[in-house]
MARBAKE-817787 format. One record per residue (C-alpha): chain; x, y, z; residue in one letter; residue number from 1. Coordinates in steps of 0.05 Angstrom, whole numbers, plus 5000, padded with zeros to 4 digits. Each point is the difference from the previous one (the first is absolute). Layout:
<pts>
<pt ch="A" X="X" Y="Y" Z="Z" aa="a" i="NUM"/>
...
</pts>
This chain:
<pts>
<pt ch="A" X="4384" Y="7731" Z="7547" aa="x" i="1"/>
<pt ch="A" X="4934" Y="4963" Z="4999" aa="x" i="2"/>
<pt ch="A" X="5019" Y="4971" Z="4932" aa="x" i="3"/>
<pt ch="A" X="5063" Y="4970" Z="5030" aa="x" i="4"/>
<pt ch="A" X="4961" Y="4968" Z="5057" aa="x" i="5"/>
<pt ch="A" X="4949" Y="4972" Z="4950" aa="x" i="6"/>
<pt ch="A" X="5056" Y="4971" Z="4958" aa="x" i="7"/>
<pt ch="A" X="5035" Y="4970" Z="5060" aa="x" i="8"/>
<pt ch="A" X="4935" Y="4970" Z="5026" aa="x" i="9"/>
<pt ch="A" X="4985" Y="4971" Z="4932" aa="x" i="10"/>
<pt ch="A" X="5069" Y="4967" Z="4997" aa="x" i="11"/>
<pt ch="A" X="4991" Y="4970" Z="5070" aa="x" i="12"/>
<pt ch="A" X="4932" Y="4973" Z="4982" aa="x" i="13"/>
<pt ch="A" X="5026" Y="4972" Z="4934" aa="x" i="14"/>
<pt ch="A" X="5059" Y="4967" Z="5034" aa="x" i="15"/>
<pt ch="A" X="4957" Y="4970" Z="5055" aa="x" i="16"/>
<pt ch="A" X="4949" Y="4975" Z="4950" aa="x" i="17"/>
<pt ch="A" X="5055" Y="4961" Z="4964" aa="x" i="18"/>
<pt ch="A" X="5021" Y="4963" Z="5062" aa="x" i="19"/>
<pt ch="A" X="4977" Y="4929" Z="5004" aa="x" i="20"/>
<pt ch="A" X="5022" Y="4944" Z="5045" aa="x" i="21"/>
<pt ch="A" X="5018" Y="4938" Z="4960" aa="x" i="22"/>
<pt ch="A" X="5009" Y="4934" Z="5034" aa="x" i="23"/>
<pt ch="A" X="5045" Y="4950" Z="4965" aa="x" i="24"/>
<pt ch="A" X="4985" Y="4927" Z="5003" aa="x" i="25"/>
<pt ch="A" X="5068" Y="4968" Z="4996" aa="x" i="26"/>
<pt ch="A" X="4974" Y="4932" Z="5018" aa="x" i="27"/>
<pt ch="A" X="5037" Y="4946" Z="5038" aa="x" i="28"/>
<pt ch="A" X="5062" Y="4963" Z="4977" aa="x" i="29"/>
<pt ch="A" X="5039" Y="4941" Z="5025" aa="x" i="30"/>
<pt ch="A" X="5061" Y="5016" Z="5043" aa="x" i="31"/>
<pt ch="A" X="5066" Y="5004" Z="4962" aa="x" i="32"/>
<pt ch="A" X="5067" Y="4981" Z="5029" aa="x" i="33"/>
<pt ch="A" X="5045" Y="5061" Z="5009" aa="x" i="34"/>
<pt ch="A" X="5075" Y="4987" Z="5006" aa="x" i="35"/>
<pt ch="A" X="5058" Y="5043" Z="5023" aa="x" i="36"/>
<pt ch="A" X="5064" Y="4959" Z="4993" aa="x" i="37"/>
<pt ch="A" X="5074" Y="5014" Z="4992" aa="x" i="38"/>
<pt ch="A" X="5068" Y="4967" Z="5002" aa="x" i="39"/>
<pt ch="A" X="5063" Y="5043" Z="4999" aa="x" i="40"/>
<pt ch="A" X="5076" Y="4991" Z="5002" aa="x" i="41"/>
<pt ch="A" X="4998" Y="5018" Z="5075" aa="x" i="42"/>
<pt ch="A" X="5010" Y="4942" Z="5049" aa="x" i="43"/>
<pt ch="A" X="4937" Y="5004" Z="5042" aa="x" i="44"/>
<pt ch="A" X="4931" Y="4971" Z="5010" aa="x" i="45"/>
<pt ch="A" X="4962" Y="5015" Z="4936" aa="x" i="46"/>
<pt ch="A" X="4926" Y="5013" Z="5007" aa="x" i="47"/>
<pt ch="A" X="4937" Y="4983" Z="4961" aa="x" i="48"/>
<pt ch="A" X="4934" Y="5033" Z="5020" aa="x" i="49"/>
<pt ch="A" X="4934" Y="4969" Z="4979" aa="x" i="50"/>
<pt ch="A" X="4929" Y="5026" Z="5006" aa="x" i="51"/>
<pt ch="A" X="4934" Y="4997" Z="4962" aa="x" i="52"/>
<pt ch="A" X="4967" Y="5058" Z="4966" aa="x" i="53"/>
<pt ch="A" X="4936" Y="5031" Z="5026" aa="x" i="54"/>
<pt ch="A" X="4941" Y="5036" Z="4968" aa="x" i="55"/>
<pt ch="A" X="5008" Y="5072" Z="4976" aa="x" i="56"/>
<pt ch="A" X="4964" Y="5034" Z="5058" aa="x" i="57"/>
<pt ch="A" X="5024" Y="4953" Z="5055" aa="x" i="58"/>
<pt ch="A" X="5041" Y="5041" Z="5050" aa="x" i="59"/>
<pt ch="A" X="5022" Y="4941" Z="5041" aa="x" i="60"/>
<pt ch="A" X="5071" Y="4973" Z="4997" aa="x" i="61"/>
<pt ch="A" X="5006" Y="4947" Z="4945" aa="x" i="62"/>
<pt ch="A" X="4998" Y="4928" Z="5025" aa="x" i="63"/>
<pt ch="A" X="5068" Y="4968" Z="5009" aa="x" i="64"/>
<pt ch="A" X="5018" Y="4934" Z="4967" aa="x" i="65"/>
<pt ch="A" X="5020" Y="4949" Z="5052" aa="x" i="66"/>
<pt ch="A" X="5022" Y="4928" Z="4993" aa="x" i="67"/>
<pt ch="A" X="5030" Y="5009" Z="4930" aa="x" i="68"/>
<pt ch="A" X="5061" Y="4965" Z="4974" aa="x" i="69"/>
<pt ch="A" X="5052" Y="5048" Z="4972" aa="x" i="70"/>
<pt ch="A" X="5065" Y="4982" Z="4964" aa="x" i="71"/>
<pt ch="A" X="5055" Y="5043" Z="4969" aa="x" i="72"/>
<pt ch="A" X="5051" Y="4962" Z="4958" aa="x" i="73"/>
<pt ch="A" X="5053" Y="5007" Z="4946" aa="x" i="74"/>
<pt ch="A" X="5038" Y="4945" Z="4964" aa="x" i="75"/>
<pt ch="A" X="5044" Y="4988" Z="5061" aa="x" i="76"/>
<pt ch="A" X="4960" Y="5014" Z="5063" aa="x" i="77"/>
<pt ch="A" X="4929" Y="4988" Z="5023" aa="x" i="78"/>
<pt ch="A" X="4974" Y="5041" Z="5059" aa="x" i="79"/>
<pt ch="A" X="4936" Y="4980" Z="5036" aa="x" i="80"/>
<pt ch="A" X="4972" Y="5060" Z="5036" aa="x" i="81"/>
<pt ch="A" X="4970" Y="4998" Z="5070" aa="x" i="82"/>
<pt ch="A" X="4938" Y="5038" Z="5021" aa="x" i="83"/>
<pt ch="A" X="5027" Y="5045" Z="5056" aa="x" i="84"/>
<pt ch="A" X="4934" Y="5036" Z="5010" aa="x" i="85"/>
<pt ch="A" X="4933" Y="4998" Z="4965" aa="x" i="86"/>
<pt ch="A" X="5011" Y="5015" Z="4926" aa="x" i="87"/>
<pt ch="A" X="5075" Y="5011" Z="5008" aa="x" i="88"/>
<pt ch="A" X="5048" Y="4946" Z="4975" aa="x" i="89"/>
<pt ch="A" X="5076" Y="5004" Z="5006" aa="x" i="90"/>
<pt ch="A" X="5063" Y="4962" Z="4978" aa="x" i="91"/>
<pt ch="A" X="5056" Y="4985" Z="5048" aa="x" i="92"/>
<pt ch="A" X="5043" Y="5061" Z="5017" aa="x" i="93"/>
<pt ch="A" X="5060" Y="4968" Z="4965" aa="x" i="94"/>
<pt ch="A" X="4968" Y="5003" Z="4931" aa="x" i="95"/>
<pt ch="A" X="5023" Y="5047" Z="4944" aa="x" i="96"/>
<pt ch="A" X="4989" Y="5007" Z="4926" aa="x" i="97"/>
<pt ch="A" X="5054" Y="4996" Z="4946" aa="x" i="98"/>
<pt ch="A" X="5010" Y="5044" Z="4939" aa="x" i="99"/>
<pt ch="A" X="4980" Y="4970" Z="4934" aa="x" i="100"/>
<pt ch="A" X="4956" Y="4945" Z="5027" aa="x" i="101"/>
<pt ch="A" X="4927" Y="4989" Z="4985" aa="x" i="102"/>
<pt ch="A" X="4957" Y="4996" Z="5063" aa="x" i="103"/>
<pt ch="A" X="4933" Y="4964" Z="5003" aa="x" i="104"/>
<pt ch="A" X="4945" Y="5013" Z="5051" aa="x" i="105"/>
<pt ch="A" X="4948" Y="4947" Z="5012" aa="x" i="106"/>
<pt ch="A" X="4939" Y="5010" Z="5045" aa="x" i="107"/>
<pt ch="A" X="4949" Y="4946" Z="5017" aa="x" i="108"/>
<pt ch="A" X="4939" Y="5031" Z="5033" aa="x" i="109"/>
<pt ch="A" X="4928" Y="4973" Z="5005" aa="x" i="110"/>
<pt ch="A" X="5013" Y="4945" Z="4949" aa="x" i="111"/>
<pt ch="A" X="5027" Y="5050" Z="4949" aa="x" i="112"/>
<pt ch="A" X="5071" Y="5007" Z="4974" aa="x" i="113"/>
<pt ch="A" X="5031" Y="5067" Z="4982" aa="x" i="114"/>
<pt ch="A" X="5069" Y="5010" Z="4969" aa="x" i="115"/>
<pt ch="A" X="5047" Y="5057" Z="4979" aa="x" i="116"/>
<pt ch="A" X="5070" Y="5005" Z="4972" aa="x" i="117"/>
<pt ch="A" X="5051" Y="5057" Z="5003" aa="x" i="118"/>
<pt ch="A" X="5073" Y="5006" Z="4978" aa="x" i="119"/>
<pt ch="A" X="5046" Y="5033" Z="5051" aa="x" i="120"/>
<pt ch="A" X="5039" Y="5052" Z="4962" aa="x" i="121"/>
<pt ch="A" X="5062" Y="5035" Z="5030" aa="x" i="122"/>
<pt ch="A" X="5000" Y="5072" Z="5021" aa="x" i="123"/>
<pt ch="A" X="5058" Y="5049" Z="5000" aa="x" i="124"/>
<pt ch="A" X="5032" Y="5026" Z="5064" aa="x" i="125"/>
<pt ch="A" X="4980" Y="5068" Z="5029" aa="x" i="126"/>
<pt ch="A" X="5066" Y="5036" Z="5005" aa="x" i="127"/>
<pt ch="A" X="4974" Y="5060" Z="5040" aa="x" i="128"/>
<pt ch="A" X="4933" Y="5029" Z="5021" aa="x" i="129"/>
<pt ch="A" X="4986" Y="5071" Z="5023" aa="x" i="130"/>
<pt ch="A" X="4940" Y="5027" Z="5039" aa="x" i="131"/>
<pt ch="A" X="4987" Y="5074" Z="4996" aa="x" i="132"/>
<pt ch="A" X="4943" Y="5048" Z="5012" aa="x" i="133"/>
<pt ch="A" X="4963" Y="5022" Z="4938" aa="x" i="134"/>
<pt ch="A" X="5001" Y="5072" Z="4977" aa="x" i="135"/>
<pt ch="A" X="4941" Y="5032" Z="5036" aa="x" i="136"/>
<pt ch="A" X="4993" Y="5050" Z="4943" aa="x" i="137"/>
<pt ch="A" X="4990" Y="4944" Z="4950" aa="x" i="138"/>
<pt ch="A" X="4931" Y="4981" Z="4975" aa="x" i="139"/>
<pt ch="A" X="5019" Y="4926" Z="5001" aa="x" i="140"/>
<pt ch="A" X="5048" Y="4993" Z="5059" aa="x" i="141"/>
<pt ch="A" X="4968" Y="5046" Z="5051" aa="x" i="142"/>
<pt ch="A" X="4990" Y="4957" Z="5062" aa="x" i="143"/>
<pt ch="A" X="5038" Y="4936" Z="4985" aa="x" i="144"/>
<pt ch="A" X="5068" Y="4969" Z="5008" aa="x" i="145"/>
<pt ch="A" X="5036" Y="4981" Z="4936" aa="x" i="146"/>
<pt ch="A" X="5041" Y="4937" Z="4993" aa="x" i="147"/>
<pt ch="A" X="5057" Y="5002" Z="4949" aa="x" i="148"/>
<pt ch="A" X="5037" Y="4936" Z="4981" aa="x" i="149"/>
<pt ch="A" X="5066" Y="4985" Z="4967" aa="x" i="150"/>
<pt ch="A" X="5008" Y="4933" Z="4964" aa="x" i="151"/>
<pt ch="A" X="5020" Y="4965" Z="4936" aa="x" i="152"/>
<pt ch="A" X="4941" Y="4976" Z="4959" aa="x" i="153"/>
<pt ch="A" X="5016" Y="4933" Z="4965" aa="x" i="154"/>
<pt ch="A" X="5003" Y="5000" Z="4925" aa="x" i="155"/>
<pt ch="A" X="4942" Y="4968" Z="4963" aa="x" i="156"/>
<pt ch="A" X="4927" Y="5022" Z="5000" aa="x" i="157"/>
<pt ch="A" X="4947" Y="4965" Z="5041" aa="x" i="158"/>
<pt ch="A" X="5020" Y="5017" Z="5071" aa="x" i="159"/>
<pt ch="A" X="4945" Y="5022" Z="5049" aa="x" i="160"/>
<pt ch="A" X="5009" Y="5028" Z="5070" aa="x" i="161"/>
<pt ch="A" X="4963" Y="5013" Z="5064" aa="x" i="162"/>
<pt ch="A" X="5025" Y="5047" Z="5054" aa="x" i="163"/>
<pt ch="A" X="4981" Y="4998" Z="5074" aa="x" i="164"/>
<pt ch="A" X="5023" Y="5042" Z="5059" aa="x" i="165"/>
<pt ch="A" X="5010" Y="4980" Z="5072" aa="x" i="166"/>
<pt ch="A" X="5007" Y="5038" Z="5066" aa="x" i="167"/>
<pt ch="A" X="5041" Y="4964" Z="5053" aa="x" i="168"/>
<pt ch="A" X="4987" Y="4935" Z="4963" aa="x" i="169"/>
<pt ch="A" X="4924" Y="5010" Z="4996" aa="x" i="170"/>
<pt ch="A" X="4969" Y="5002" Z="4930" aa="x" i="171"/>
<pt ch="A" X="4967" Y="5068" Z="4990" aa="x" i="172"/>
<pt ch="A" X="4978" Y="4993" Z="4928" aa="x" i="173"/>
<pt ch="A" X="4949" Y="4946" Z="5018" aa="x" i="174"/>
<pt ch="A" X="4941" Y="5023" Z="4958" aa="x" i="175"/>
<pt ch="A" X="4989" Y="4999" Z="4925" aa="x" i="176"/>
<pt ch="A" X="4999" Y="5077" Z="4998" aa="x" i="177"/>
<pt ch="A" X="5071" Y="5002" Z="5029" aa="x" i="178"/>
<pt ch="A" X="5031" Y="4951" Z="4951" aa="x" i="179"/>
<pt ch="A" X="5049" Y="5026" Z="4949" aa="x" i="180"/>
<pt ch="A" X="5018" Y="4958" Z="4940" aa="x" i="181"/>
<pt ch="A" X="5029" Y="5008" Z="4931" aa="x" i="182"/>
<pt ch="A" X="5036" Y="4968" Z="4941" aa="x" i="183"/>
<pt ch="A" X="5064" Y="5011" Z="4961" aa="x" i="184"/>
<pt ch="A" X="4969" Y="5023" Z="4935" aa="x" i="185"/>
<pt ch="A" X="5035" Y="5068" Z="5002" aa="x" i="186"/>
<pt ch="A" X="5060" Y="4984" Z="5046" aa="x" i="187"/>
<pt ch="A" X="5024" Y="4933" Z="4973" aa="x" i="188"/>
<pt ch="A" X="5074" Y="4989" Z="5017" aa="x" i="189"/>
<pt ch="A" X="5007" Y="5069" Z="5032" aa="x" i="190"/>
<pt ch="A" X="5049" Y="5014" Z="5056" aa="x" i="191"/>
<pt ch="A" X="4960" Y="5054" Z="5035" aa="x" i="192"/>
<pt ch="A" X="5013" Y="5042" Z="5061" aa="x" i="193"/>
<pt ch="A" X="4943" Y="5032" Z="5038" aa="x" i="194"/>
<pt ch="A" X="4938" Y="4976" Z="4962" aa="x" i="195"/>
<pt ch="A" X="4934" Y="5014" Z="5035" aa="x" i="196"/>
<pt ch="A" X="4967" Y="4934" Z="5020" aa="x" i="197"/>
<pt ch="A" X="4954" Y="5014" Z="5060" aa="x" i="198"/>
<pt ch="A" X="4959" Y="5056" Z="5031" aa="x" i="199"/>
<pt ch="A" X="4983" Y="4994" Z="5074" aa="x" i="200"/>
<pt ch="A" X="4947" Y="5039" Z="5037" aa="x" i="201"/>
<pt ch="A" X="5035" Y="5040" Z="5056" aa="x" i="202"/>
<pt ch="A" X="4949" Y="4974" Z="5050" aa="x" i="203"/>
<pt ch="A" X="5020" Y="4928" Z="4986" aa="x" i="204"/>
<pt ch="A" X="5073" Y="5003" Z="5023" aa="x" i="205"/>
<pt ch="A" X="5048" Y="5031" Z="5050" aa="x" i="206"/>
<pt ch="A" X="5068" Y="4999" Z="4964" aa="x" i="207"/>
<pt ch="A" X="5037" Y="5041" Z="5053" aa="x" i="208"/>
<pt ch="A" X="4991" Y="4949" Z="5056" aa="x" i="209"/>
<pt ch="A" X="4989" Y="4935" Z="4961" aa="x" i="210"/>
<pt ch="A" X="5039" Y="4958" Z="4950" aa="x" i="211"/>
<pt ch="A" X="4968" Y="5003" Z="4931" aa="x" i="212"/>
<pt ch="A" X="5012" Y="4944" Z="4950" aa="x" i="213"/>
<pt ch="A" X="4985" Y="4994" Z="4926" aa="x" i="214"/>
<pt ch="A" X="4983" Y="4932" Z="4970" aa="x" i="215"/>
<pt ch="A" X="5001" Y="4984" Z="4925" aa="x" i="216"/>
<pt ch="A" X="4968" Y="4936" Z="4975" aa="x" i="217"/>
<pt ch="A" X="5001" Y="4966" Z="4932" aa="x" i="218"/>
<pt ch="A" X="4929" Y="4986" Z="4977" aa="x" i="219"/>
<pt ch="A" X="4970" Y="4968" Z="4939" aa="x" i="220"/>
<pt ch="A" X="4963" Y="5036" Z="4944" aa="x" i="221"/>
<pt ch="A" X="4937" Y="4964" Z="5024" aa="x" i="222"/>
<pt ch="A" X="5006" Y="5027" Z="5071" aa="x" i="223"/>
<pt ch="A" X="5015" Y="5070" Z="4972" aa="x" i="224"/>
<pt ch="A" X="4935" Y="4997" Z="4960" aa="x" i="225"/>
<pt ch="A" X="4964" Y="4974" Z="5063" aa="x" i="226"/>
<pt ch="A" X="5024" Y="5060" Z="5041" aa="x" i="227"/>
<pt ch="A" X="4981" Y="5049" Z="4945" aa="x" i="228"/>
<pt ch="A" X="4930" Y="4970" Z="4995" aa="x" i="229"/>
<pt ch="A" X="4991" Y="5002" Z="5076" aa="x" i="230"/>
<pt ch="A" X="5017" Y="5074" Z="5002" aa="x" i="231"/>
<pt ch="A" X="4954" Y="5015" Z="4941" aa="x" i="232"/>
<pt ch="A" X="4943" Y="4965" Z="5039" aa="x" i="233"/>
<pt ch="A" X="5018" Y="5038" Z="5063" aa="x" i="234"/>
<pt ch="A" X="4999" Y="5070" Z="4969" aa="x" i="235"/>
<pt ch="A" X="4932" Y="4999" Z="4968" aa="x" i="236"/>
<pt ch="A" X="4949" Y="5056" Z="4995" aa="x" i="237"/>
<pt ch="A" X="5004" Y="5026" Z="4929" aa="x" i="238"/>
<pt ch="A" X="4938" Y="4996" Z="4956" aa="x" i="239"/>
<pt ch="A" X="5046" Y="4971" Z="4947" aa="x" i="240"/>
<pt ch="A" X="5020" Y="4940" Z="5044" aa="x" i="241"/>
<pt ch="A" X="4987" Y="4932" Z="4970" aa="x" i="242"/>
<pt ch="A" X="4962" Y="4946" Z="5038" aa="x" i="243"/>
<pt ch="A" X="5037" Y="4972" Z="5061" aa="x" i="244"/>
<pt ch="A" X="5037" Y="4935" Z="4991" aa="x" i="245"/>
<pt ch="A" X="5047" Y="4954" Z="5038" aa="x" i="246"/>
<pt ch="A" X="5074" Y="5013" Z="4987" aa="x" i="247"/>
<pt ch="A" X="5038" Y="4949" Z="4959" aa="x" i="248"/>
<pt ch="A" X="5027" Y="4940" Z="5038" aa="x" i="249"/>
<pt ch="A" X="5048" Y="4942" Z="4990" aa="x" i="250"/>
<pt ch="A" X="4957" Y="4953" Z="5041" aa="x" i="251"/>
<pt ch="A" X="4959" Y="4945" Z="4968" aa="x" i="252"/>
<pt ch="A" X="4929" Y="4975" Z="5011" aa="x" i="253"/>
<pt ch="A" X="4968" Y="5068" Z="5009" aa="x" i="254"/>
<pt ch="A" X="5040" Y="5023" Z="5061" aa="x" i="255"/>
<pt ch="A" X="5021" Y="5073" Z="5006" aa="x" i="256"/>
<pt ch="A" X="5062" Y="5033" Z="5028" aa="x" i="257"/>
<pt ch="A" X="5072" Y="4986" Z="4980" aa="x" i="258"/>
<pt ch="A" X="5058" Y="4954" Z="5016" aa="x" i="259"/>
<pt ch="A" X="5066" Y="5035" Z="4991" aa="x" i="260"/>
<pt ch="A" X="5073" Y="4979" Z="5002" aa="x" i="261"/>
<pt ch="A" X="5049" Y="5057" Z="5011" aa="x" i="262"/>
<pt ch="A" X="5073" Y="5017" Z="5011" aa="x" i="263"/>
<pt ch="A" X="5012" Y="5053" Z="5054" aa="x" i="264"/>
<pt ch="A" X="5051" Y="5056" Z="5008" aa="x" i="265"/>
<pt ch="A" X="4999" Y="5045" Z="5062" aa="x" i="266"/>
<pt ch="A" X="5038" Y="5062" Z="5021" aa="x" i="267"/>
<pt ch="A" X="4995" Y="5047" Z="5059" aa="x" i="268"/>
<pt ch="A" X="4984" Y="5070" Z="4976" aa="x" i="269"/>
<pt ch="A" X="5047" Y="5059" Z="5010" aa="x" i="270"/>
<pt ch="A" X="4962" Y="5057" Z="5031" aa="x" i="271"/>
<pt ch="A" X="5014" Y="5066" Z="4965" aa="x" i="272"/>
<pt ch="A" X="5005" Y="5058" Z="5048" aa="x" i="273"/>
<pt ch="A" X="4999" Y="5072" Z="4979" aa="x" i="274"/>
<pt ch="A" X="5033" Y="5061" Z="5031" aa="x" i="275"/>
<pt ch="A" X="4961" Y="5063" Z="5018" aa="x" i="276"/>
<pt ch="A" X="5019" Y="5030" Z="4932" aa="x" i="277"/>
<pt ch="A" X="4966" Y="4940" Z="4965" aa="x" i="278"/>
<pt ch="A" X="5065" Y="4967" Z="4978" aa="x" i="279"/>
<pt ch="A" X="5013" Y="4926" Z="5014" aa="x" i="280"/>
<pt ch="A" X="5044" Y="4986" Z="5061" aa="x" i="281"/>
<pt ch="A" X="5049" Y="4951" Z="4969" aa="x" i="282"/>
<pt ch="A" X="5033" Y="4982" Z="5066" aa="x" i="283"/>
<pt ch="A" X="4935" Y="4981" Z="5033" aa="x" i="284"/>
<pt ch="A" X="4977" Y="4961" Z="4939" aa="x" i="285"/>
<pt ch="A" X="5063" Y="4959" Z="4998" aa="x" i="286"/>
<pt ch="A" X="4991" Y="4982" Z="5074" aa="x" i="287"/>
<pt ch="A" X="4934" Y="4965" Z="4983" aa="x" i="288"/>
<pt ch="A" X="5027" Y="4961" Z="4940" aa="x" i="289"/>
<pt ch="A" X="5045" Y="4943" Z="4982" aa="x" i="290"/>
<pt ch="A" X="5070" Y="5022" Z="4983" aa="x" i="291"/>
<pt ch="A" X="4990" Y="4975" Z="4929" aa="x" i="292"/>
<pt ch="A" X="4947" Y="5054" Z="4988" aa="x" i="293"/>
<pt ch="A" X="5049" Y="5058" Z="5008" aa="x" i="294"/>
<pt ch="A" X="5011" Y="5009" Z="4925" aa="x" i="295"/>
<pt ch="A" X="4925" Y="4998" Z="4986" aa="x" i="296"/>
<pt ch="A" X="4988" Y="5052" Z="5055" aa="x" i="297"/>
<pt ch="A" X="5051" Y="5047" Z="4969" aa="x" i="298"/>
<pt ch="A" X="4971" Y="4990" Z="4931" aa="x" i="299"/>
<pt ch="A" X="4929" Y="5013" Z="5023" aa="x" i="300"/>
<pt ch="A" X="5007" Y="5052" Z="5054" aa="x" i="301"/>
<pt ch="A" X="5071" Y="5028" Z="4995" aa="x" i="302"/>
<pt ch="A" X="5003" Y="5075" Z="4989" aa="x" i="303"/>
</pts>
């Protein structure tokens, strides 16, 4: 027994002797403009958020950019945004984007000009969306709700998608870790019924008493790469990670962030109820759905 104690003590001493506090000198850098901007096919006030970057170890909120001039335009319309609160700029609430047009963002701030351009690509319609509890015996779907979607994917490669989910009209997937996105590389032109698009933590929603909505947006390949890079930066910790870096951007003049132009499709989710024997209750499911989803319900959950 003494040998084991000696060995354990030696390991502890060895481990503690290898511990050294290293202080990194990251230096100081000039603030960089950070942009979060979007125009969609929805008729509403579209928002642009502007702030400056801070140093690595600064835990204060980043400084907001006030007094900037912000313009969104295509070849037909020019929209001058109004600063509605510090760092927040909005269009009129009658503005909407149009499929197939190129949209340009121009920002004038502190004697600098920043620009970005995006093409607004169309998105297919969500035919039906289903929300159901994951299989608690499953390694992957233990404590989550699953969202299944039925839709026709347009023919032709190069389509990219982002999915959001709402509860009573409030966006729930409001952080980068809750964003779900994908492309059509393996589903191009497919008419699919019940494809898994979203996983929702059970603590985030109350589907029994609330209205749940699924939103699908068309996004560009550039924004897809931006989201992927953001998530790779967020989930760090491996000894094989590369050096941190800013995600790709479509903004000029050294600014970071992204300007996106998207088409939007939305659909209230059908809540899938199960009987005590674990079988889907078709009658209750149909009551929560549009009439047009009856065939999809029978195909997915009919016995």
